[in-house]
C-alpha positions in Angstrom: 40.6 267.7 -87.8 37.2 266.1 -88.1 34.7 266.4 -85.3 35.1 263.0 -83.7 33.1 263.9 -80.7 30.0 263.9 -82.7 29.8 260.2 -82.7 28.2 260.3 -79.4 28.7 259.8 -75.7 30.0 256.3 -76.2 33.2 257.7 -77.7 34.2 259.6 -74.6 35.9 258.3 -71.4 32.8 258.8 -69.2 30.6 256.7 -71.6 33.3 254.0 -71.7 33.5 253.9 -67.9 29.8 253.8 -67.5 29.6 250.9 -70.0 32.4 249.1 -68.0 30.5 249.7 -64.8 27.3 248.3 -66.2 28.9 245.2 -67.6 30.8 244.7 -64.3 27.6 245.0 -62.3 25.8 242.5 -64.5 28.7 240.1 -64.1 28.9 240.7 -60.4 25.2 240.0 -60.0 25.5 236.8 -61.9 28.4 235.7 -59.8 26.5 236.5 -56.7 23.5 234.5 -57.9 25.9 231.6 -58.6 27.3 231.9 -55.1 23.8 231.6 -53.6 22.7 228.8 -55.8 25.8 226.7 -55.7 25.5 225.0 -52.2 22.1 223.5 -53.0 22.6 222.7 -56.7 25.9 220.7 -56.7 24.7 218.6 -59.6 24.9 221.7 -61.7 27.8 223.7 -60.1 30.0 220.9 -58.7 29.4 217.8 -60.8 33.1 216.8 -60.8 33.1 216.5 -57.1 30.2 214.1 -57.2 31.3 211.9 -60.1 35.1 212.0 -60.2 37.3 209.3 -58.5 39.1 210.2 -55.4 42.4 211.0 -57.1 40.7 213.5 -59.5 38.2 214.9 -57.2 38.7 218.6 -56.3 38.6 220.1 -52.9 35.3 219.9 -51.1 33.7 223.3 -50.8 31.8 224.6 -47.8 28.2 225.7 -47.7 28.8 229.4 -47.4 28.3 231.4 -50.6 31.9 232.5 -50.9 33.5 229.1 -50.1 34.5 228.7 -53.8 36.7 231.7 -54.0 39.6 230.7 -51.9 40.2 227.2 -53.3 40.0 228.6 -56.8 42.6 231.3 -56.1 45.0 229.0 -54.2 44.9 226.0 -56.4 48.3 225.7 -58.1 48.3 224.8 -61.8 51.3 222.4 -61.4 49.2 220.3 -59.0 46.1 220.3 -61.1 47.5 218.2 -64.0 46.4 214.9 -62.4 43.0 216.3 -61.5 41.8 218.2 -64.6 44.3 217.1 -67.3 47.1 218.8 -69.1 44.8 220.2 -71.8 42.8 222.1 -69.2 46.0 223.3 -67.4 47.4 224.6 -70.7 44.1 226.6 -71.1 44.7 228.1 -67.7 48.4 228.8 -68.7 47.2 230.6 -71.8 44.8 232.7 -69.7 47.6 233.4 -67.2 49.9 234.5 -70.1 47.2 236.9 -71.3 46.7 238.3 -67.8 50.4 239.0 -67.2 50.9 240.3 -70.7 48.0 242.8 -70.7 48.7 243.8 -67.1 52.3 244.7 -68.1 51.0 246.6 -71.2 48.4 248.5 -69.0 51.2 249.8 -66.8 52.7 251.4 -69.9 49.5 252.2 -71.7 47.9 254.4 -69.1 50.9 256.8 -69.0 50.8 256.8 -72.8 47.2 257.8 -72.8 48.0 260.7 -70.4 50.9 261.8 -72.7 48.4 261.8 -75.7 45.9 263.8 -73.7 48.5 266.4 -72.6 49.8 266.8 -76.1 46.3 267.4 -77.5 45.5 269.9 -74.8 48.7 271.8 -75.5 48.1 271.8 -79.2 44.5 273.0 -78.8 45.5 275.8 -76.4 43.4 274.5 -73.5 44.3 275.8 -70.2 45.5 273.4 -67.5 43.3 275.1 -65.0 40.2 273.6 -66.7 40.9 270.3 -64.9 40.6 266.8 -66.3 37.3 267.3 -68.3 35.6 264.3 -69.9 38.0 263.7 -72.8 37.0 262.2 -76.1 38.7 258.9 -76.8 40.5 260.2 -79.9 42.4 262.6 -77.6 43.9 259.6 -75.8 45.0 257.9 -79.0 47.9 258.2 -81.4 45.9 260.9 -83.3 47.2 263.5 -80.8 50.7 263.3 -82.2 49.6 264.2 -85.8 51.6 267.4 -85.7 54.6 265.8 -83.9 55.7 262.8 -86.1 59.0 262.6 -84.3 57.1 261.4 -81.2 56.0 258.3 -83.1 59.4 256.8 -82.3 58.0 256.4 -78.8 55.3 254.2 -80.3 57.8 252.3 -82.4 59.8 251.5 -79.3 56.7 250.4 -77.5 55.9 248.0 -80.4 59.3 246.4 -79.9 58.9 246.4 -76.1 55.4 244.9 -76.2 56.5 242.3 -78.8 59.6 241.3 -76.8 57.5 241.0 -73.6 55.1 238.7 -75.4 57.8 236.5 -76.9 59.4 236.2 -73.4 56.1 235.0 -71.9 55.4 232.7 -74.8 58.9 231.1 -74.4 58.1 230.5 -70.8 54.9 228.7 -71.7 56.8 226.7 -74.3 59.4 225.6 -71.7 56.6 224.5 -69.3 54.9 222.6 -72.1 58.1 220.8 -73.1 58.9 219.9 -69.5 55.6 218.3 -69.0 55.5 216.6 -72.4 59.0 215.0 -71.8 57.8 213.7 -68.5 54.6 212.3 -69.9 56.3 210.7 -73.0 58.6 208.9 -70.7 55.9 207.7 -68.3 54.8 204.0 -68.2 51.2 205.1 -68.9 52.2 206.6 -72.2 54.5 203.8 -73.2 51.9 201.1 -72.4 49.1 202.8 -74.4 48.6 200.9 -77.6 47.6 203.9 -79.7 50.9 205.6 -78.9 52.7 202.8 -80.6 50.5 202.9 -83.7 50.5 204.8 -86.9 47.3 205.6 -88.8 47.4 205.4 -92.6 44.6 206.9 -94.7 44.0 207.2 -98.5 45.4 203.7 -99.2 45.3 202.8 -102.9 43.5 199.6 -103.8 46.6 197.6 -104.3 47.8 198.3 -100.8 44.7 197.2 -98.8 46.1 194.1 -97.3 48.2 193.8 -94.2 51.2 192.3 -96.1 51.1 195.1 -98.6 51.0 197.8 -95.9 53.9 196.2 -94.0 55.9 196.0 -97.3 55.3 199.7 -98.0 56.3 200.7 -94.5 59.5 198.6 -94.7 60.4 200.3 -97.9 60.2 203.7 -96.3 62.5 202.6 -93.4 63.8 199.0 -93.3 65.5 199.5 -89.9 62.2 199.9 -88.0 60.4 196.6 -87.8 56.6 196.6 -88.0 54.9 194.4 -85.4 51.4 194.2 -87.0 49.1 195.9 -89.5 45.3 195.9 -89.5 43.4 197.1 -92.6 40.0 198.6 -92.0 36.7 197.2 -93.4 34.2 198.9 -95.6 31.0 198.6 -93.6 28.7 199.6 -96.5 26.9 202.6 -95.0 26.4 200.9 -91.6 27.1 204.1 -89.8 24.3 205.9 -91.5 21.9 203.0 -90.7 22.8 203.1 -87.1 22.3 206.9 -86.9 18.9 206.5 -88.5 18.0 203.8 -86.1 18.9 206.0 -83.2 16.9 208.9 -84.6 13.8 206.7 -85.0 14.2 205.2 -81.6 14.3 208.6 -80.0 11.2 209.7 -82.0 9.3 206.6 -80.9 10.3 207.1 -77.3 9.1 210.7 -77.4 5.7 209.5 -78.8 5.4 206.7 -76.2 6.4 209.0 -73.3 3.5 211.4 -74.3 0.9 208.7 -75.2 1.6 206.4 -72.2 1.7 209.1 -69.6 -1.1 207.1 -68.0 -0.3 203.7 -69.5 -3.6 202.0 -68.5 -5.8 204.9 -69.7 -4.1 206.2 -72.9 -5.8 209.0 -74.8 -8.1 208.2 -77.7 -6.0 210.1 -80.3 -2.7 208.4 -81.0 0.3 210.5 -81.9 0.7 211.2 -85.6 3.3 213.0 -87.9 3.7 213.7 -91.6 6.1 212.0 -94.0 7.2 212.7 -97.5 6.9 216.4 -97.2 7.3 217.9 -100.6 8.0 221.5 -99.7 9.8 222.1 -96.4 7.1 221.8 -93.7 4.1 221.7 -96.0 2.2 218.8 -97.5 3.0 215.1 -96.9 1.1 212.1 -95.7 -0.1 211.9 -92.1 0.7 208.5 -90.5 0.5 207.0 -87.0 3.8 207.7 -85.3 3.9 204.5 -83.2 3.0 202.2 -86.1 5.3 203.9 -88.6 8.3 204.4 -86.4 8.0 200.8 -85.1 7.9 199.4 -88.6 10.8 201.5 -89.7 12.8 200.3 -86.7 12.2 196.6 -87.5 13.3 197.3 -91.1 16.5 199.0 -90.0 17.3 196.3 -87.5 17.0 193.7 -90.3 19.3 195.6 -92.5 21.9 196.2 -89.8 21.8 192.6 -88.6 22.1 191.4 -92.2 25.3 193.4 -92.7 26.7 192.3 -89.3 26.0 188.7 -89.9 27.9 188.7 -93.1 31.2 189.5 -91.2 31.6 185.8 -90.6 31.6 185.2 -94.3 34.4 187.8 -94.8 32.2 189.6 -97.3 33.5 193.1 -96.3 35.8 194.8 -98.8 38.9 196.4 -97.3 38.7 200.1 -96.7 41.2 202.9 -97.5 42.7 203.0 -94.0 45.0 200.9 -91.9 46.7 200.8 -88.5 50.4 199.9 -88.2 51.7 198.9 -84.7 55.3 198.9 -83.6 57.0 197.2 -80.7 57.7 200.5 -78.9 56.7 204.1 -78.9 60.2 205.0 -79.8 60.0 203.1 -83.0 56.6 204.6 -83.9 57.7 208.2 -83.1 61.0 207.8 -84.9 59.2 206.7 -88.1 56.6 209.5 -87.7 59.3 212.1 -87.4 61.1 210.8 -90.6 57.9 211.1 -92.6 58.4 214.9 -92.6 61.9 214.5 -93.9 63.6 212.1 -96.4 60.9 209.5 -96.0 58.3 211.8 -97.5 60.3 212.0 -100.8 60.6 208.2 -100.9 56.9 207.8 -100.3 56.1 210.0 -103.3 58.4 207.9 -105.5 56.7 204.7 -104.4 53.1 205.9 -105.3 51.6 208.6 -107.4 49.0 209.3 -104.7 50.7 208.0 -101.5 48.8 207.3 -98.3 48.9 209.8 -95.5 50.8 208.6 -92.4 50.5 210.1 -88.9 50.6 209.1 -85.3 47.3 207.5 -84.4 45.0 209.6 -82.2 43.4 207.9 -79.2 41.3 205.1 -80.5 38.4 206.5 -78.5 38.8 209.8 -80.3 38.5 208.5 -83.9 35.6 209.3 -86.2 35.4 205.9 -87.9 33.2 206.8 -90.8 35.8 209.4 -91.9 38.7 207.1 -91.9 37.9 205.4 -95.2 37.4 208.6 -97.2 39.8 208.7 -100.1 41.9 211.8 -101.0 39.9 213.1 -103.9 36.6 212.9 -102.0 38.3 214.5 -98.9 39.7 217.4 -101.0 36.4 218.1 -102.7 34.6 218.0 -99.3 37.1 220.4 -97.9 36.7 222.8 -100.8 32.9 222.6 -100.4 33.3 223.3 -96.6 35.5 226.3 -97.3 33.0 227.6 -99.7 30.2 227.2 -97.1 32.3 229.1 -94.5 33.0 231.9 -96.9 29.3 232.1 -97.8 28.2 232.2 -94.1 30.9 234.8 -93.5 29.7 237.0 -96.3 26.0 236.5 -95.3 26.9 238.0 -91.9 27.9 241.3 -93.6 24.4 242.9 -93.3 24.4 242.3 -89.6 27.8 244.0 -89.4 26.4 247.0 -91.4 23.6 247.2 -88.9 26.0 247.2 -86.0 28.1 249.8 -87.7 25.1 252.1 -87.8 24.2 251.4 -84.2 27.6 252.5 -83.0 27.4 255.9 -84.7 24.9 258.6 -83.8 25.6 260.3 -87.0 24.5 257.3 -89.0 21.4 256.7 -86.8 20.4 260.3 -87.2 20.9 260.1 -90.9 18.7 257.0 -91.4 16.3 257.4 -88.5 16.2 261.1 -87.6 13.7 260.8 -84.7 15.7 258.2 -82.9 19.0 260.0 -83.6 17.5 263.3 -82.1 16.2 261.3 -79.0 19.6 259.8 -78.4 21.3 263.2 -78.7 19.0 264.5 -75.9 19.3 261.4 -73.7 22.7 260.4 -72.5 21.3 257.1 -71.0 19.8 256.1 -74.3 23.1 256.9 -76.1 25.1 254.8 -73.7 22.6 251.9 -73.8 22.5 251.7 -77.6 26.2 252.2 -78.2 27.7 250.4 -75.2 25.3 247.6 -74.4 22.8 246.8 -77.1 25.1 246.8 -80.1 27.9 244.8 -78.5 25.4 242.4 -76.9 23.8 241.8 -80.3 27.2 241.2 -81.9 28.2 238.7 -79.1 24.9 236.8 -79.5 25.5 236.4 -83.2 28.8 234.7 -82.5 27.2 231.8 -80.7 25.6 230.1 -83.7 28.5 229.8 -86.2 30.7 227.3 -84.1 27.8 224.8 -84.1 27.6 224.9 -87.9 31.4 224.7 -88.2 31.4 221.5 -86.1 29.1 219.8 -88.6 31.2 221.1 -91.5 34.4 219.7 -90.0 32.9 216.3 -89.7 31.6 216.5 -93.2 34.9 217.4 -94.7 36.5 214.3 -93.3 38.4 215.3 -90.1 39.6 212.0 -88.5 39.1 212.7 -84.8 36.7 214.5 -82.5 39.6 216.5 -81.1 40.5 217.4 -84.7 36.9 218.6 -85.2 37.2 220.9 -82.2 40.5 222.3 -83.5 38.9 222.9 -86.9 36.1 224.8 -85.1 38.7 226.9 -83.4 40.3 227.9 -86.6 37.1 228.5 -88.5 35.5 230.5 -85.7 38.5 232.6 -85.2 38.8 233.4 -89.0 35.0 234.1 -89.1 35.2 236.6 -86.2 38.3 238.2 -87.6 36.3 238.8 -90.8 33.4 240.3 -88.8 35.6 242.8 -87.0 37.6 243.6 -90.2 34.4 244.1 -92.2 33.0 246.5 -89.5 36.3 248.5 -89.7 36.3 248.5 -93.5 32.6 249.5 -93.7 33.2 252.3 -91.3 36.2 253.6 -93.2 34.3 253.3 -96.5 31.3 255.2 -95.3 33.5 257.9 -93.8 35.4 258.2 -97.1 32.2 258.4 -99.2 30.6 260.9 -96.8 33.8 263.0 -96.9 33.8 263.0 -100.7 30.2 264.1 -100.9 30.8 266.7 -98.3 33.5 268.3 -100.4 31.2 268.5 -103.4 33.1 265.8 -105.1 36.2 268.1 -105.3 39.1 265.6 -105.7 41.8 268.1 -104.6 40.1 269.0 -101.4 39.1 265.4 -100.8 42.7 264.2 -101.2 44.0 266.7 -98.7 42.3 265.3 -95.7 41.3 261.7 -96.8 44.1 260.2 -94.7 43.0 262.3 -91.7 39.4 261.1 -92.0 40.5 257.5 -92.3 42.8 257.8 -89.3 40.0 259.3 -87.2 37.6 256.5 -88.2 40.3 253.9 -87.6 41.1 255.1 -84.1 37.5 256.0 -83.1 36.4 252.5 -83.9 38.5 251.3 -81.0 35.6 252.4 -78.8 33.3 249.8 -80.3 36.0 247.0 -80.0 36.6 248.0 -76.4 32.9 247.7 -75.8 33.0 244.2 -77.3 35.6 243.2 -74.7 33.5 244.7 -72.0 30.4 242.8 -73.1 32.3 239.6 -72.7 32.7 240.3 -69.0 29.0 239.8 -68.5 29.1 236.7 -70.6 31.7 235.3 -68.2 29.0 235.7 -65.4 26.6 233.7 -67.6 29.3 231.1 -68.0 29.8 230.5 -64.3 26.1 230.5 -63.4 25.6 228.0 -66.3 23.0 230.2 -67.9 22.7 228.5 -71.2 22.7 224.9 -70.0 20.0 225.7 -67.3 17.8 227.6 -69.8 18.2 224.9 -72.5 17.6 222.1 -70.0 14.5 223.9 -68.6 13.1 224.3 -72.1 13.8 220.6 -73.0 12.1 219.4 -69.8 9.1 221.6 -70.1 8.4 221.9 -73.8 9.6 218.5 -75.1 8.8 214.9 -74.2 10.9 213.9 -71.2 11.9 210.3 -71.8 14.1 208.2 -69.5 16.9 208.3 -72.1 16.9 212.1 -72.2 16.7 212.3 -68.4 19.7 210.0 -68.3 21.6 212.1 -70.8 20.9 215.3 -68.9 22.9 213.8 -66.0 26.1 213.2 -68.0 29.1 215.3 -67.4 29.5 218.6 -69.4 32.3 218.7 -71.9 34.3 221.9 -72.3 34.2 223.0 -76.0 37.9 223.9 -76.2 37.6 225.0 -79.8 34.9 227.6 -79.2 36.5 228.8 -75.9 39.9 229.2 -77.4 38.5 231.1 -80.4 36.6 233.5 -78.2 39.7 234.2 -76.0 42.0 234.6 -79.0 39.7 237.2 -80.6 39.8 239.2 -77.4 43.6 238.9 -77.4 43.6 240.2 -81.0 41.4 243.2 -80.2 43.5 244.1 -77.1 46.9 243.8 -78.8 45.8 245.4 -82.1 45.0 248.8 -80.5 47.5 248.6 -77.6 49.7 251.3 -79.1 47.3 253.2 -81.3 44.6 253.5 -78.6 46.0 252.2 -75.3 42.8 252.9 -73.4 41.6 249.4 -74.4 44.4 247.8 -72.3 42.9 248.0 -68.7 39.6 246.7 -69.9 41.3 243.8 -71.7 43.3 243.0 -68.5 40.1 243.0 -66.4 38.5 240.6 -68.9 41.3 238.1 -68.8 41.6 238.2 -65.0 38.0 237.4 -64.6 38.2 234.8 -67.3 41.1 233.1 -65.6 39.2 232.9 -62.3 36.0 231.7 -63.7 37.4 229.1 -66.1 39.7 227.8 -63.3 36.6 227.1 -61.2 34.7 225.6 -64.1 37.6 223.2 -65.0 38.0 222.2 -61.4 34.3 221.6 -60.5 32.2 221.5 -63.7 33.7 220.6 -67.0 35.3 217.3 -68.1 37.9 217.2 -70.8 36.2 215.2 -73.6 39.4 213.3 -74.5 42.7 214.2 -73.0 45.4 215.0 -75.6 48.1 216.0 -73.2 48.8 219.4 -74.6 48.3 219.0 -78.3 46.2 222.2 -78.3 49.1 224.5 -77.4 51.0 224.5 -80.8 47.8 225.3 -82.6 47.0 228.1 -80.2 50.5 229.4 -80.5 50.2 229.7 -84.3 47.1 232.0 -83.8 48.8 234.1 -81.2 51.7 234.8 -83.6 49.1 235.7 -86.2 47.6 238.2 -83.7 51.0 239.7 -83.1 51.4 240.1 -86.9 48.1 241.8 -87.1 49.2 244.1 -84.2 52.2 245.1 -86.2 50.3 245.8 -89.4 47.5 247.8 -87.7 50.1 249.9 -85.8 51.9 250.4 -89.1 48.6 251.5 -90.7 47.9 253.8 -87.8 51.3 255.5 -88.2 50.8 256.0 -91.9 47.2 257.2 -91.6 48.0 259.7 -88.9 51.1 261.4 -90.4 51.3 260.2 -94.0 54.7 260.3 -95.6 56.3 262.1 -92.7 56.8 258.9 -90.8 58.4 256.5 -93.3 61.3 255.7 -90.9 58.9 254.7 -88.1 56.8 252.6 -90.5 59.9 250.8 -91.8 60.9 250.0 -88.2 57.5 248.5 -87.4 57.5 246.5 -90.6 60.9 245.0 -89.5 59.2 243.9 -86.3 56.6 242.2 -88.4 59.4 240.2 -90.1 61.0 239.3 -86.7 57.6 238.0 -85.6 57.7 235.5 -88.5 61.2 234.5 -87.6 60.2 233.9 -84.0 57.2 231.7 -85.1 59.4 229.7 -87.5 62.0 229.1 -84.8 59.5 227.9 -82.3 57.8 225.6 -84.8 61.1 224.0 -85.9 63.1 223.9 -82.6 60.6 223.8 -79.7 57.7 221.8 -81.1 59.7 218.6 -82.0 61.1 218.5 -78.4 57.7 217.8 -77.0 56.1 215.9 -79.9 58.1 212.8 -80.2 59.7 210.3 -77.9 63.5 210.8 -78.0 64.6 210.1 -74.5 67.0 207.1 -74.5 65.8 205.8 -71.2 62.2 205.7 -72.4 63.2 203.9 -75.6 65.4 201.3 -73.8 62.6 200.7 -71.2 60.0 200.1 -74.0 62.3 197.8 -76.0 63.4 195.8 -72.9 59.8 195.2 -72.1 58.9 194.0 -75.6 62.0 191.8 -75.9 61.0 190.0 -72.7 57.6 189.0 -74.2 57.2 185.4 -75.1 55.3 184.0 -78.1 52.0 183.8 -76.0 52.3 187.4 -74.9 53.1 188.6 -78.4 50.0 186.8 -79.7 47.9 188.4 -77.0 49.3 191.9 -78.0 48.3 191.3 -81.6 44.8 190.2 -80.6 44.6 193.3 -78.4 45.3 195.5 -81.4 42.5 193.8 -83.3 40.1 194.5 -80.4 41.1 198.1 -80.1 40.8 199.1 -83.8 37.6 197.1 -84.5 35.0 199.3 -86.2 32.3 200.1 -83.6 29.5 200.0 -86.2 29.9 196.3 -86.2 29.5 195.7 -82.5 27.7 198.7 -80.9 24.4 197.5 -79.3 21.4 198.8 -81.1 19.2 201.1 -79.0 16.1 199.5 -77.4 13.0 201.3 -76.7 13.3 202.8 -73.2 10.1 204.0 -71.4 9.3 204.8 -67.8 9.0 201.8 -65.5 5.2 202.4 -65.1 4.8 201.8 -68.9 7.1 198.8 -69.3 4.4 196.3 -68.7 2.2 197.6 -71.6 5.1 198.3 -74.0 4.8 195.0 -75.9 1.3 196.0 -76.9 2.6 198.9 -78.9 6.1 197.9 -80.0 8.3 194.8 -79.8 11.5 194.3 -81.8 11.5 191.5 -84.3 15.0 190.3 -83.2 16.4 190.4 -79.7 20.0 190.5 -80.9 22.3 189.3 -83.7 22.1 185.7 -82.5 18.4 185.8 -82.6 18.5 187.1 -86.2 20.9 184.3 -87.3 18.7 181.7 -85.7 15.4 183.0 -87.2 16.9 183.6 -90.7 18.1 180.0 -90.8 21.6 181.0 -91.6 22.9 177.9 -89.8 21.5 174.5 -90.8 19.9 172.7 -87.9 21.3 169.5 -86.4 24.8 169.5 -87.9 28.3 169.7 -86.6 28.9 172.7 -88.8 25.8 174.5 -87.4 26.8 173.7 -83.8 30.3 175.1 -84.4 28.7 178.2 -86.1 26.4 178.8 -83.1 29.3 178.4 -80.7 31.3 180.9 -82.8 28.4 183.3 -82.9 28.0 183.1 -79.1 31.7 183.7 -78.5 31.6 186.7 -80.9 28.6 188.1 -79.1 30.4 187.7 -75.7 33.5 189.3 -77.1 31.7 192.2 -78.5 29.9 192.8 -75.2 33.3 192.7 -73.5 34.4 195.4 -75.9 31.5 197.6 -75.1 32.1 197.1 -71.3 35.8 197.9 -71.8 34.9 201.3 -73.2 32.3 202.0 -70.5 34.9 201.1 -67.8 37.1 203.9 -69.3 34.2 206.3 -69.6 31.6 205.3 -67.0 28.1 206.7 -67.1 26.6 209.0 -64.5 23.3 208.8 -62.8 21.4 210.3 -59.8 19.1 208.7 -57.4 17.4 205.6 -58.6 18.0 206.2 -62.3 18.3 203.1 -64.5 20.8 202.5 -67.3 20.0 202.3 -71.0 18.4 198.9 -71.7 20.7 198.0 -74.6 23.7 198.6 -72.3 22.1 196.5 -69.6 21.8 193.7 -72.0 25.4 194.1 -73.1 26.5 194.0 -69.5 24.5 190.8 -68.9 26.0 189.2 -72.0 29.5 190.1 -70.8 28.7 188.8 -67.3 29.4 192.1 -65.6 27.6 194.9 -63.9 26.9 198.1 -65.9 29.5 200.7 -64.8 27.3 203.5 -63.6 28.6 206.0 -61.0 25.6 206.9 -58.9 25.3 209.6 -56.3 22.5 211.1 -54.2 20.3 213.9 -55.5 21.0 217.5 -54.3 17.8 217.5 -52.2 19.0 214.3 -50.4 22.3 215.8 -49.4 22.9 217.3 -46.0 25.2 219.9 -44.5 28.6 218.2 -44.1 29.0 219.6 -40.6 25.9 217.6 -39.5 26.1 213.9 -38.7 25.9 212.0 -42.0 22.9 209.6 -42.4 23.7 205.9 -42.8 22.6 204.4 -46.2 20.2 201.5 -45.9 20.3 200.0 -49.4 22.7 197.3 -50.4 25.8 198.6 -52.2 27.1 196.6 -55.1 30.1 198.2 -56.8 31.4 201.5 -57.9 33.4 202.4 -60.9 35.8 205.2 -61.5 36.9 206.7 -64.8 40.3 205.0 -64.7 39.3 201.6 -63.3 38.8 198.7 -65.6 38.3 196.4 -62.6 35.6 197.2 -60.1 36.6 198.3 -56.6 34.7 198.3 -53.3 32.2 201.2 -53.0 33.1 204.3 -51.1 31.0 206.7 -49.2 29.5 208.8 -52.0 29.6 206.2 -54.8 27.1 203.4 -55.0 26.1 201.1 -57.8 22.7 200.6 -59.1 20.0 200.1 -56.5 19.1 196.5 -55.9 15.7 195.4 -57.3 12.9 195.0 -54.8 12.6 191.3 -55.5 16.3 190.7 -54.7 15.9 192.3 -51.3 13.7 189.3 -50.2 16.6 186.8 -50.4 19.9 187.0 -48.6 22.5 188.8 -50.7 24.8 186.6 -52.7 28.6 186.8 -51.9 30.6 189.3 -53.8 32.7 187.8 -56.6 36.4 187.9 -56.1 38.6 190.2 -58.2 40.1 187.2 -60.0 36.7 186.1 -61.3 36.4 189.2 -63.4 37.7 188.8 -66.9 40.5 191.1 -68.0 39.0 194.0 -69.9 39.4 194.2 -73.6 40.2 197.9 -74.4 38.2 199.1 -77.3 38.2 202.2 -79.4 35.3 204.4 -80.3 33.4 206.7 -77.9 30.8 207.6 -80.4 28.6 204.6 -81.2 29.1 202.2 -78.3 26.9 204.1 -75.9 24.6 205.7 -78.5 25.7 209.1 -77.3 27.0 211.4 -80.1 28.2 214.9 -80.2 24.7 216.0 -81.1 23.0 214.7 -77.9 25.9 215.2 -75.6 25.3 218.0 -73.1 27.1 221.2 -74.1 27.9 224.6 -72.6 
């Protein structure tokens, strides 16, 4: 047997417990720091309590440091659906599944470790009077039964027991998911939502890009289901790219003005400059005045954008390769969508060589509009390019994995750097630090960057929705991390094999006699490194709850970069939970824990500890910190389940490999039994996908269908026409109506701003007037001006409709973006901004609350499309000073507010994109 103990102190039980203690102390210190900081920093640690409406607001916490623990433990998941959303609840359900699963496995794994240790002591002839000395981890693994292959049937039975336990818990999660989905699909909220009655068609051929042709095609697929309306998208000729460049130049000009006009009446002599047309990365280029150059570029971009938007009245836009098809009820839409996967798919292929893709439409607010019109050949080529980039990034990470492989083995360190290797042999603390803290921490840090790049790749390859991008990030990140761990394992086995071959003087016979033994030793010993990876993530959970990364990034942005009003406003927006990156991180820990659960069960208690702490911390974060970007009501779970089944399959394969490596051909029966379990795992996955998923994906309840059809049958001609117009409003491309950003400077600089920059056109109407597109003094021109004014008002209403569903957040006396202020004025409404006091203005709730002195206008909640009277913590924008001189005007009645027009995109209406939205 090879001397596995020579790998160093991190491969013994004491080193592992020390590493666990260190990580736990770090995590406990971070949690203690959070507990102290939380009461006076609620904008960071309790933003949902500040901004959420009453029905979604979590329980108020006291001012004692430990006040957050009890509500977090006692909050029941079934009661949290209406507060945090079903997507967040399913994340907690997955964490709960992992906690219960690994806790059950730990109860069996610890006795299994003891059995391995006892067998190894008996085989080595060690006396029982020596006590429980510090054992090497290989003595607690399957390696101890090398001479007793019949005992491997115990491990085979545990594979079946662990798998059956996992399938039972997964089935319980499925039943919970189906129960909620059936209730939600039958609810009036779901039935009334327009996107739930709409199908999205992409990759339309050119002969099908008219509403009549789309309806005819859909009727050929199923003539029994009547199509209510079809809307074909428009090709906006690169308008999305122009708007993004406009936003980029606006931000750059605001940065320059914020620095230059710090003292607006005494600006510095040197104006801000930058270089353009750089020929070689950051070198060369022409130096220009930033204010003059950016201002000129903005005026040019505004001309181009307004020219394209003005042409919409002339119907000069070509139809795009996507369309929306609306049905009278959700039952009709879901029935058609379910048939697309069956006989209708065959008919569709007969009707067209390259038929369009048909699916249930995502939430209109979730769509990535510039990706809808991508045709199939372009989408496939982009996807292949993205896959190639992911493979390239993954392979480029191999040198880092080689470095980590060296850091986890004292033999390799001593081989390449003898001085450091000798020092580590003489210093236990150094050995534990390098092997159990430094190497895993470096590996965890390297996993932060890839998800950011994968998000851009998913958008580039043509994913249709922002939720789809997040799901693509989950799959790409998980596959990337699996490769990292597999490469570390393969590199370790390869280096061991080569070293063994050289050690045997290249004698093939001697080498073949113990090659499997060396591979088995390396395979099982590497579990120590993977256990340390799990332990390192415990401290990362402490960083998560103390909001370490957002605080550090926010501090750097505020101190090192220009702090403009727009950036300050964006810093106050709610944090979105990156579900894709979080799920990928949790699933990889699940994979590590289950893969070695039988071969080296010492990993199980540490994995159980990780998931318990993760459940507690993420439950608090979802209750008090994070917002769900766009609620999908559980669509994440089928995707997560697929990866869980992949993890179970990897568990079976790795256990099978461990059995063969340890005993070779003496355990063919045991290996065959484990392989049979691998096949049963596939059958379980197939059964759930074909029998459980459809139960919660489509509306099939008769009462729901009858309710929806009765409602639509009772609609008169006027109501039906209003519904058709409503679909037009909801699927209108935001690039045609989103307000262009206006330069936003601090209030002290607004008076001198026209001296440095002033837009050439105030809005689209001003452009039409100045360009003379309407002839003066004619009935046609008067009608055209009236139509342009009505269109501007309608577009402003669309913008306000989106903001009513997704109100902005602000603290203190913060103003809103000027372009949105102008849109609100055009729509005749107040800008929906939820405003609360700053942390330093809040008082202990046990003390008498001070009475506000300012006039309160209105407050808006995330669900309200109609303003309601302000409550205690919510106030609208502060009244201007000149308004306080005159008596306040009476509040308009609720009936005077126009009914909101629901609109679609959340990306370009407010000017906030995924790049500038706050992240974890």
